[in-house]
C-alpha positions in Angstrom: 107.2 95.9 101.7 107.5 99.8 101.9 106.7 99.7 105.6 109.5 97.2 106.3 112.0 99.2 104.3 111.0 102.4 106.2 111.4 100.7 109.5 114.8 99.3 108.6 116.0 102.8 107.5 114.9 104.4 110.8 116.3 101.6 112.9 119.7 102.1 111.3 119.4 105.9 111.7 118.6 105.4 115.4 121.5 103.1 115.9 123.8 105.4 114.0 123.1 108.4 116.2 122.5 106.8 119.6 125.4 104.3 120.0 128.4 106.1 121.4 131.9 104.8 122.0 132.3 103.4 125.5 135.7 104.9 126.1 138.2 107.2 124.2 141.7 105.9 124.0 145.1 107.5 123.3 148.1 105.7 122.0 151.3 105.7 124.1 154.8 104.6 123.5 157.4 103.9 126.2 160.8 102.5 125.4 159.6 101.4 122.0 156.6 99.5 123.5 153.2 100.7 122.1 150.2 100.5 124.3 146.7 102.2 124.6 145.1 103.5 127.8 142.0 105.4 128.7 142.7 109.2 128.6 140.1 111.6 130.1 141.8 114.6 128.6 141.9 113.0 125.2 138.1 112.1 125.5 137.2 115.8 126.2 139.2 116.9 123.2 137.3 114.5 121.0 133.8 116.1 121.8 133.9 118.4 118.7 134.9 115.4 116.5 132.1 113.4 117.8 129.5 116.1 117.2 130.8 116.4 113.6 130.8 112.6 113.2 127.1 112.3 114.3 126.1 115.3 112.1 127.7 113.7 109.0 126.2 110.3 109.9 122.8 111.8 110.3 123.0 113.6 107.0 124.3 110.5 105.2 121.6 108.2 106.5 118.9 110.8 105.9 120.2 111.4 102.3 120.2 107.6 101.6 116.7 107.3 103.1 115.3 110.1 100.9 117.0 108.5 97.8 115.5 105.1 98.6 112.0 106.5 99.3 112.0 108.6 96.1 113.1 105.5 94.1 110.3 103.5 95.7 107.7 106.1 94.9 108.9 106.3 91.2 108.9 102.5 90.8 105.9 101.5 93.0 103.7 104.6 93.0 102.0 106.8 95.7 102.8 106.0 99.3 100.2 108.2 100.9 97.5 106.5 103.0 94.2 105.9 101.2 91.4 108.1 102.5 88.4 106.1 103.6 85.1 107.5 102.6 81.5 106.4 103.2 80.4 104.1 100.3 77.1 104.7 98.6 76.8 101.0 97.8 76.2 100.3 101.5 72.9 102.2 101.4 71.7 100.5 98.1 69.3 97.5 98.1 68.9 95.1 95.3 66.0 95.6 93.0 63.1 93.2 93.4 63.5 90.0 91.5 60.0 90.4 90.0 61.1 93.7 88.5 64.1 92.1 86.8 61.9 89.4 85.4 59.3 91.9 84.1 62.0 93.3 81.8 64.2 90.3 81.2 62.3 87.1 81.5 65.5 84.9 81.0 67.4 86.6 83.8 67.4 86.9 87.5 69.3 89.2 90.0 72.2 86.8 90.4 72.7 86.1 86.7 72.5 89.8 86.0 75.3 90.5 88.6 77.5 87.9 87.2 77.2 89.1 83.6 77.6 92.8 84.3 80.7 92.2 86.6 82.4 90.3 83.7 81.5 93.0 81.4 83.2 95.5 83.6 86.4 93.4 83.8 86.4 93.0 80.0 86.1 96.8 79.7 89.1 97.4 82.0 91.2 94.7 80.5 90.4 95.9 76.9 91.4 99.5 77.9 94.7 98.2 79.3 95.5 96.3 76.1 94.2 99.1 73.7 91.7 96.7 72.2 89.6 99.3 70.3 87.6 96.8 68.3 86.6 94.9 71.4 85.6 98.0 73.2 83.1 98.7 70.4 81.2 95.6 71.5 81.3 96.6 75.2 80.5 100.3 75.1 77.6 102.4 74.0 78.7 104.8 71.2 79.1 108.0 73.2 80.8 106.2 76.1 83.1 104.5 73.5 84.2 107.8 72.1 84.9 109.1 75.6 87.0 106.0 76.4 88.9 106.3 73.1 89.7 109.9 73.9 91.3 108.9 77.3 93.2 106.0 75.7 94.6 108.2 72.9 95.8 110.6 75.5 97.6 107.8 77.4 99.1 106.4 74.2 100.4 109.8 73.1 102.5 109.9 76.4 103.4 106.2 76.2 101.4 105.5 79.3 99.4 102.3 80.0 96.6 101.9 82.6 97.4 98.6 84.2 94.4 96.8 85.7 94.4 93.2 87.0 93.4 90.7 89.7 89.8 91.7 90.2 87.9 90.7 93.3 84.3 91.6 93.7 83.6 92.6 97.3 80.0 93.8 96.9 77.6 94.2 94.0 74.1 95.5 93.9 71.5 95.9 91.1 70.1 99.3 92.1 67.4 99.6 89.4 66.2 98.5 86.1 63.9 100.6 84.0 62.9 101.6 80.4 64.0 104.8 78.5 62.2 104.7 75.3 63.7 101.8 73.3 66.3 101.0 76.0 66.3 98.9 79.1 68.7 100.5 81.6 70.3 98.6 84.4 72.0 100.5 87.3 74.8 98.5 88.9 76.7 99.4 92.1 80.0 97.7 92.3 82.7 97.6 95.1 85.7 95.9 93.6 89.3 95.3 94.7 92.0 95.3 92.1 95.4 96.6 91.1 94.9 99.8 89.1 97.8 102.2 88.2 99.3 104.0 85.3 102.9 103.3 84.2 105.2 104.8 81.5 107.2 102.9 78.9 110.0 102.4 81.5 107.6 100.8 84.0 107.7 103.8 86.4 104.4 104.4 88.1 102.7 107.7 87.2 99.6 107.3 89.2 98.2 104.6 91.6 100.1 101.8 93.5 101.9 99.0 91.9 102.2 96.6 94.8 98.8 97.3 96.6 95.3 96.5 95.3 92.8 99.1 96.2 89.0 99.2 96.7 87.0 101.1 94.0 83.3 101.8 94.2 81.4 102.5 90.9 77.9 103.2 89.7 77.7 101.6 86.2 74.8 102.0 83.7 74.3 99.2 81.3 71.8 99.4 78.4 70.0 96.9 76.2 68.4 98.1 73.0 65.1 96.4 72.3 64.2 95.6 68.7 60.5 96.2 68.8 59.8 96.9 65.2 60.5 93.5 63.7 59.6 90.8 66.1 58.3 87.5 64.8 56.4 84.9 66.7 58.3 81.7 66.3 55.0 79.7 66.6 52.8 81.3 64.0 55.2 83.5 62.1 53.2 86.6 62.5 54.8 90.1 63.0 53.9 91.5 66.5 54.7 94.9 68.1 55.3 94.6 71.9 56.4 96.9 74.6 57.4 93.9 76.9 57.7 90.2 76.8 54.2 88.8 76.5 52.1 86.4 74.6 51.4 86.6 70.9 48.0 88.2 70.2 47.5 85.7 67.3 48.3 82.4 68.8 49.0 82.9 72.5 52.7 81.8 72.3 55.2 83.5 74.5 57.1 86.0 72.5 60.6 87.3 73.6 62.0 90.7 72.7 65.4 90.3 71.0 68.0 92.7 72.4 71.6 93.6 71.8 74.2 92.7 74.4 74.7 94.6 77.6 76.6 97.9 76.7 78.2 100.2 79.2 76.7 103.7 79.0 78.5 105.3 81.9 80.9 104.6 84.8 81.1 107.0 87.8 82.8 106.5 91.1 80.6 106.5 94.1 
């Protein structure tokens, strides 16, 4: 849209300053009869007038072009080309399926990707709609506090971070490991979506309103394991496990209960 408008403006400008009158004419009156003829002397006298005309035309078209482009930038956002950078995700390989299963016996690489992608979309949508209570169920405590700080700052200025139309272009599970009582999943996500900040008058403060952009993120998700109170569903005994395994009393498979996937950090990569 912007490119078409810019092309139209410059086309009009070019035509305005390049098309010249084919001839100059002067009016004559003989015996009460008016007629117009080509007059070389008259044409020479008009040179200064033509220069002034073209100068005014150039200034007028240039001013109009500037006003249009300024208005477009205010309404639609930044018009600068997006700088292309090498993406870290291209160098990442998916974690082995066996490693995922060793920590989460009811998951695989594909199911993890699907769940964590939806989690990210929920996070961005909740931020856009200022859904603080929902964000509590999506974010780890410290990351929640960080997110709320950003949202409060936006709200104080009557700004809204608009995010919509998410299209996943590439997604990798880089690693899964334990940190004490946590299972940590590192997700690398290349996603295309509309992401911009607008004020209460719908003017774009940052980003682009009419153009979806690619963003690459490294996102850490955590699951908190409840190891202290696990009951074998077969024999009812209390067991204390580090990982999913069989009950030491009856041999039944015991699964570690865990909280939902929580976002611990999001960084651009």
